[in-house]
TORDOBA-64346 format. One record per residue (C-alpha): residue number from 1; residue in one letter; x, y, z. Coordinates in nm, 2 decimals, padded with zeros to 4 digits. Layout:
+-----+------+--------+--------+--------+
| seq | type |     xx |     yy |     zz |
+-----+------+--------+--------+--------+
| NUM |    A |      X |      Y |      Z |
...
+-----+------+--------+--------+--------+
END
This chain:
+-----+------+--------+--------+--------+
| seq | type |     xx |     yy |     zz |
+-----+------+--------+--------+--------+
|   1 |    M |  02.58 |  13.82 | -02.89 |
|   2 |    N |  02.84 |  13.59 | -02.66 |
|   3 |    P |  02.65 |  13.35 | -02.50 |
|   4 |    S |  02.63 |  13.38 | -02.12 |
|   5 |    P |  02.85 |  13.19 | -01.87 |
|   6 |    A |  02.51 |  12.95 | -01.76 |
|   7 |    V |  02.43 |  12.91 | -02.12 |
|   8 |    L |  02.74 |  12.77 | -02.19 |
|   9 |    M |  02.75 |  12.59 | -01.90 |
|  10 |    E |  02.44 |  12.40 | -01.98 |
|  11 |    A |  02.57 |  12.37 | -02.33 |
|  12 |    A |  02.89 |  12.18 | -02.20 |
|  13 |    L |  02.62 |  11.96 | -02.01 |
|  14 |    E |  02.42 |  11.86 | -02.25 |
|  15 |    V |  02.68 |  11.76 | -02.49 |
|  16 |    A |  02.88 |  11.57 | -02.23 |
|  17 |    R |  02.53 |  11.39 | -02.13 |
|  18 |    L |  02.46 |  11.31 | -02.49 |
|  19 |    S |  02.80 |  11.20 | -02.55 |
|  20 |    S |  02.89 |  10.96 | -02.28 |
|  21 |    L |  02.54 |  10.80 | -02.35 |
|  22 |    V |  02.70 |  10.71 | -02.70 |
|  23 |    A |  03.01 |  10.56 | -02.49 |
|  24 |    L |  02.82 |  10.36 | -02.24 |
|  25 |    R |  02.68 |  10.18 | -02.57 |
|  26 |    Y |  02.99 |  10.00 | -02.58 |
|  27 |    Y |  03.05 |  10.01 | -02.21 |
|  28 |    K |  03.13 |  09.63 | -02.12 |
|  29 |    Q |  03.10 |  09.52 | -02.48 |
|  30 |    D |  03.36 |  09.31 | -02.70 |
|  31 |    L |  03.56 |  09.60 | -02.80 |
|  32 |    V |  03.90 |  09.58 | -02.96 |
|  33 |    V |  04.16 |  09.82 | -02.78 |
|  34 |    E |  04.41 |  09.99 | -02.96 |
|  35 |    A |  04.72 |  10.16 | -02.84 |
|  36 |    K |  04.79 |  10.52 | -02.97 |
|  37 |    G |  05.13 |  10.66 | -03.01 |
|  38 |    D |  05.18 |  10.75 | -02.66 |
|  39 |    G |  05.09 |  10.40 | -02.54 |
|  40 |    S |  04.72 |  10.48 | -02.40 |
|  41 |    P |  04.41 |  10.26 | -02.52 |
|  42 |    V |  04.15 |  10.38 | -02.76 |
|  43 |    T |  03.83 |  10.21 | -02.89 |
|  44 |    L |  03.56 |  10.28 | -03.11 |
|  45 |    A |  03.34 |  10.43 | -02.81 |
|  46 |    D |  03.60 |  10.70 | -02.78 |
|  47 |    R |  03.57 |  10.80 | -03.11 |
|  48 |    A |  03.21 |  10.75 | -03.17 |
|  49 |    A |  03.15 |  10.98 | -02.85 |
|  50 |    E |  03.39 |  11.24 | -02.98 |
|  51 |    Q |  03.23 |  11.27 | -03.32 |
|  52 |    L |  02.86 |  11.31 | -03.16 |
|  53 |    A |  03.02 |  11.58 | -02.97 |
|  54 |    R |  03.19 |  11.75 | -03.25 |
|  55 |    E |  02.88 |  11.73 | -03.49 |
|  56 |    W |  02.69 |  11.86 | -03.18 |
|  57 |    I |  02.90 |  12.17 | -03.13 |
|  58 |    H |  02.95 |  12.23 | -03.49 |
|  59 |    A |  02.54 |  12.28 | -03.52 |
|  60 |    R |  02.47 |  12.52 | -03.25 |
|  61 |    F |  02.82 |  12.69 | -03.23 |
|  62 |    P |  02.97 |  12.70 | -03.59 |
|  63 |    A |  03.20 |  12.95 | -03.52 |
|  64 |    D |  03.38 |  12.77 | -03.26 |
|  65 |    G |  03.67 |  12.55 | -03.27 |
|  66 |    V |  03.71 |  12.22 | -03.12 |
|  67 |    L |  04.02 |  12.05 | -02.95 |
|  68 |    G |  03.96 |  11.66 | -02.86 |
|  69 |    E |  04.13 |  11.37 | -02.76 |
|  70 |    E |  04.07 |  11.12 | -03.08 |
|  71 |    F |  04.05 |  11.38 | -03.39 |
|  72 |    G |  04.26 |  11.70 | -03.27 |
|  73 |    E |  04.16 |  12.06 | -03.35 |
|  74 |    T |  03.97 |  12.21 | -03.59 |
|  75 |    P |  04.03 |  12.56 | -03.57 |
|  76 |    G |  03.75 |  12.84 | -03.53 |
|  77 |    A |  03.67 |  13.19 | -03.57 |
|  78 |    S |  03.51 |  13.29 | -03.22 |
|  79 |    G |  03.79 |  13.31 | -03.01 |
|  80 |    R |  03.61 |  13.02 | -02.84 |
|  81 |    R |  03.76 |  12.68 | -02.81 |
|  82 |    W |  03.56 |  12.35 | -02.68 |
|  83 |    L |  03.82 |  12.10 | -02.52 |
|  84 |    L |  03.66 |  11.76 | -02.57 |
|  85 |    D |  03.78 |  11.40 | -02.38 |
|  86 |    P |  03.53 |  11.16 | -02.47 |
|  87 |    I |  03.61 |  10.85 | -02.23 |
|  88 |    D |  03.82 |  10.99 | -01.95 |
|  89 |    G |  03.94 |  10.66 | -01.79 |
|  90 |    T |  03.97 |  10.43 | -02.09 |
|  91 |    K |  04.16 |  10.22 | -01.93 |
|  92 |    S |  03.89 |  10.18 | -01.63 |
|  93 |    F |  03.63 |  10.17 | -01.93 |
|  94 |    V |  03.78 |  09.88 | -02.09 |
|  95 |    R |  03.82 |  09.67 | -01.76 |
|  96 |    G |  03.47 |  09.72 | -01.70 |
|  97 |    V |  03.52 |  09.95 | -01.39 |
|  98 |    P |  03.25 |  10.27 | -01.38 |
|  99 |    L |  03.53 |  10.49 | -01.31 |
| 100 |    W |  03.53 |  10.70 | -01.65 |
| 101 |    G |  03.36 |  10.99 | -01.75 |
| 102 |    T |  03.28 |  11.23 | -02.06 |
| 103 |    C |  03.45 |  11.57 | -02.00 |
| 104 |    V |  03.37 |  11.89 | -02.19 |
| 105 |    A |  03.55 |  12.24 | -02.12 |
| 106 |    V |  03.47 |  12.60 | -02.32 |
| 107 |    C |  03.76 |  12.82 | -02.33 |
| 108 |    E |  03.87 |  13.15 | -02.45 |
| 109 |    G |  04.23 |  13.13 | -02.43 |
| 110 |    N |  04.34 |  12.99 | -02.13 |
| 111 |    E |  04.02 |  13.14 | -01.93 |
| 112 |    V |  03.79 |  12.85 | -01.89 |
| 113 |    L |  03.41 |  12.97 | -01.98 |
| 114 |    A |  03.24 |  12.64 | -01.85 |
| 115 |    G |  03.33 |  12.28 | -01.77 |
| 116 |    A |  03.14 |  11.97 | -01.74 |
| 117 |    A |  03.17 |  11.61 | -01.69 |
| 118 |    A |  02.92 |  11.33 | -01.72 |
| 119 |    Y |  02.95 |  10.96 | -01.54 |
| 120 |    P |  02.64 |  10.75 | -01.69 |
| 121 |    A |  02.79 |  10.44 | -01.54 |
| 122 |    V |  02.68 |  10.58 | -01.22 |
| 123 |    E |  02.43 |  10.81 | -01.32 |
| 124 |    E |  02.60 |  11.13 | -01.16 |
| 125 |    F |  02.69 |  11.44 | -01.42 |
| 126 |    I |  02.86 |  11.77 | -01.25 |
| 127 |    A |  02.88 |  12.14 | -01.46 |
| 128 |    A |  02.99 |  12.48 | -01.33 |
| 129 |    A |  03.08 |  12.80 | -01.48 |
| 130 |    P |  03.23 |  13.10 | -01.31 |
| 131 |    G |  02.97 |  13.29 | -01.12 |
| 132 |    E |  02.72 |  13.03 | -01.16 |
| 133 |    G |  02.78 |  12.77 | -00.90 |
| 134 |    C |  02.85 |  12.41 | -00.92 |
| 135 |    W |  02.58 |  12.18 | -01.02 |
| 136 |    H |  02.60 |  11.80 | -00.94 |
| 137 |    N |  02.28 |  11.57 | -01.06 |
| 138 |    D |  02.09 |  11.93 | -01.12 |
| 139 |    A |  02.14 |  12.01 | -00.74 |
| 140 |    R |  02.41 |  12.28 | -00.59 |
| 141 |    C |  02.71 |  12.09 | -00.43 |
| 142 |    R |  03.01 |  12.20 | -00.23 |
| 143 |    V |  03.34 |  12.05 | -00.12 |
| 144 |    S |  03.40 |  11.90 |  00.21 |
| 145 |    D |  03.47 |  12.08 |  00.54 |
| 146 |    T |  03.71 |  11.85 |  00.65 |
| 147 |    N |  04.02 |  12.06 |  00.78 |
| 148 |    V |  04.26 |  11.79 |  00.89 |
| 149 |    L |  04.48 |  11.57 |  00.67 |
| 150 |    S |  04.42 |  11.29 |  00.94 |
| 151 |    S |  04.05 |  11.24 |  00.83 |
| 152 |    A |  04.10 |  11.32 |  00.44 |
| 153 |    T |  04.05 |  11.13 |  00.17 |
| 154 |    V |  04.31 |  11.17 | -00.09 |
| 155 |    L |  04.36 |  11.09 | -00.45 |
| 156 |    V |  04.56 |  11.04 | -00.74 |
| 157 |    T |  04.54 |  10.87 | -01.09 |
| 158 |    D |  04.88 |  10.70 | -01.11 |
| 159 |    A |  05.11 |  10.76 | -00.86 |
| 160 |    R |  05.41 |  10.58 | -01.11 |
| 161 |    N |  05.35 |  10.87 | -01.33 |
| 162 |    F |  05.52 |  11.15 | -01.10 |
| 163 |    S |  05.81 |  11.35 | -01.32 |
| 164 |    S |  06.05 |  11.31 | -01.01 |
| 165 |    P |  06.15 |  11.12 | -00.73 |
| 166 |    E |  06.07 |  11.44 | -00.49 |
| 167 |    R |  05.72 |  11.45 | -00.62 |
| 168 |    R |  05.66 |  11.09 | -00.55 |
| 169 |    A |  05.76 |  11.15 | -00.22 |
| 170 |    G |  05.56 |  11.42 | -00.16 |
| 171 |    W |  05.26 |  11.22 | -00.26 |
| 172 |    E |  05.38 |  10.92 | -00.01 |
| 173 |    K |  05.39 |  11.20 |  00.26 |
| 174 |    L |  05.05 |  11.32 |  00.18 |
| 175 |    S |  04.91 |  10.97 |  00.13 |
| 176 |    A |  05.07 |  10.86 |  00.48 |
| 177 |    A |  04.91 |  11.17 |  00.67 |
| 178 |    A |  04.57 |  11.11 |  00.51 |
| 179 |    A |  04.28 |  10.89 |  00.67 |
| 180 |    V |  04.24 |  10.72 |  00.35 |
| 181 |    S |  04.46 |  10.69 |  00.01 |
| 182 |    R |  04.30 |  10.59 | -00.31 |
| 183 |    G |  04.32 |  10.58 | -00.70 |
| 184 |    W |  04.02 |  10.65 | -00.76 |
| 185 |    G |  04.16 |  10.89 | -01.03 |
| 186 |    D |  04.11 |  11.02 | -01.39 |
| 187 |    C |  03.77 |  11.25 | -01.37 |
| 188 |    F |  03.60 |  11.05 | -01.08 |
| 189 |    G |  03.85 |  11.21 | -00.88 |
| 190 |    Y |  03.77 |  11.54 | -00.96 |
| 191 |    L |  03.38 |  11.46 | -00.89 |
| 192 |    L |  03.44 |  11.32 | -00.55 |
| 193 |    V |  03.65 |  11.67 | -00.42 |
| 194 |    A |  03.39 |  11.87 | -00.58 |
| 195 |    T |  03.10 |  11.67 | -00.40 |
| 196 |    G |  03.28 |  11.63 | -00.05 |
| 197 |    R |  03.33 |  11.25 | -00.09 |
| 198 |    A |  03.72 |  11.33 | -00.11 |
| 199 |    E |  03.95 |  11.62 |  00.02 |
| 200 |    V |  04.23 |  11.60 | -00.24 |
| 201 |    M |  04.30 |  11.48 | -00.60 |
| 202 |    V |  04.63 |  11.49 | -00.76 |
| 203 |    D |  04.69 |  11.42 | -01.11 |
| 204 |    P |  05.10 |  11.42 | -01.23 |
| 205 |    V |  05.05 |  11.42 | -01.59 |
| 206 |    L |  04.78 |  11.56 | -01.76 |
| 207 |    N |  04.66 |  11.65 | -02.16 |
| 208 |    P |  04.53 |  12.00 | -02.23 |
| 209 |    W |  04.18 |  11.86 | -02.24 |
| 210 |    D |  04.20 |  11.71 | -01.91 |
| 211 |    A |  04.21 |  11.96 | -01.66 |
| 212 |    P |  04.00 |  12.27 | -01.78 |
| 213 |    P |  03.67 |  12.11 | -01.71 |
| 214 |    F |  03.73 |  12.11 | -01.34 |
| 215 |    L |  03.91 |  12.41 | -01.25 |
| 216 |    P |  03.54 |  12.61 | -01.25 |
| 217 |    I |  03.39 |  12.25 | -01.10 |
| 218 |    I |  03.63 |  12.28 | -00.81 |
| 219 |    E |  03.65 |  12.67 | -00.75 |
| 220 |    E |  03.24 |  12.69 | -00.80 |
| 221 |    A |  03.23 |  12.39 | -00.53 |
| 222 |    G |  03.43 |  12.63 | -00.28 |
| 223 |    G |  03.74 |  12.41 | -00.35 |
| 224 |    V |  04.09 |  12.56 | -00.50 |
| 225 |    F |  04.23 |  12.42 | -00.81 |
| 226 |    T |  04.59 |  12.47 | -00.95 |
| 227 |    G |  04.89 |  12.33 | -01.12 |
| 228 |    W |  05.15 |  12.18 | -00.92 |
| 229 |    N |  05.34 |  12.48 | -00.94 |
| 230 |    G |  05.07 |  12.64 | -00.72 |
| 231 |    S |  04.94 |  12.87 | -01.00 |
| 232 |    R |  04.56 |  12.88 | -01.12 |
| 233 |    D |  04.60 |  12.69 | -01.45 |
| 234 |    A |  04.42 |  12.43 | -01.62 |
| 235 |    F |  04.70 |  12.39 | -01.84 |
| 236 |    A |  04.98 |  12.33 | -01.64 |
| 237 |    G |  05.00 |  11.99 | -01.74 |
| 238 |    D |  04.93 |  11.87 | -01.39 |
| 239 |    A |  04.71 |  11.97 | -01.10 |
| 240 |    I |  04.59 |  11.97 | -00.73 |
| 241 |    A |  04.26 |  11.98 | -00.63 |
| 242 |    T |  04.16 |  12.06 | -00.31 |
| 243 |    N |  03.85 |  12.15 | -00.09 |
| 244 |    G |  03.92 |  12.49 |  00.07 |
| 245 |    A |  04.02 |  12.40 |  00.44 |
| 246 |    L |  04.30 |  12.18 |  00.34 |
| 247 |    A |  04.43 |  12.36 |  00.02 |
| 248 |    D |  04.77 |  12.51 |  00.21 |
| 249 |    A |  04.82 |  12.19 |  00.42 |
| 250 |    A |  04.81 |  11.97 |  00.14 |
| 251 |    R |  04.99 |  12.16 | -00.11 |
| 252 |    A |  05.27 |  12.20 |  00.16 |
| 253 |    L |  05.34 |  11.82 |  00.20 |
| 254 |    L |  05.33 |  11.77 | -00.15 |
| 255 |    W |  05.60 |  12.02 | -00.20 |
| 256 |    S |  05.80 |  11.95 |  00.11 |
| 257 |    T |  06.04 |  11.73 | -00.07 |
| 258 |    D |  06.00 |  11.93 | -00.41 |
| 259 |    V |  06.29 |  12.09 | -00.60 |
| 260 |    P |  06.23 |  12.43 | -00.71 |
| 261 |    R |  05.89 |  12.44 | -00.89 |
+-----+------+--------+--------+--------+
END
């Protein structure tokens, strides 16, 4: 019997929370920071958190596959695959900045069945599954109702990562039109949009385990999640997450200087 969306949501949240607590034990400690092949940092905390998540999933969903940032892919037989980012925001983590989290998604092909993220340094967590709502610290949450960009808060992980001058110019237009523009990025930005504390989150570059947890989280909170090309796609390699009211206006500004997507 296939588990229900509610069961998968609770499972994703549980493994995210447990893994994040492993990472938290290393937070603000004297860690050796290594550089991976792509130049991004990794620590013992990343590996320990992902190892616990893999053991937890294997014990409860032994037929499922797993793809994690630190240990790669373990194939499964069920058709489901768990995506793990043990510390999203490692650059913040190693500097003692609390804007990091542990992110988990359950997928079947490119369909996201459930997503969750835990932010232990700020004692917040969030989870969603299609049709089950979005839950923040055990309460239903929604995006904001802000409907003018001049009152909006817009976020980006790193504006230096845009793939073209046109895309960077689009971000600069959006940033200039907003009330507040900040780099509260990585997984923390999506948390803020889903809970109504920001209106737009833009990510120029994403890995396969980065975006999927947040597609159901943003949508079930009443927002809109797309790739840069406007398609509903958690695997596009980039993302635009907005509240519902500013979905069209924000994307229009981001695309205003862009070459064909």
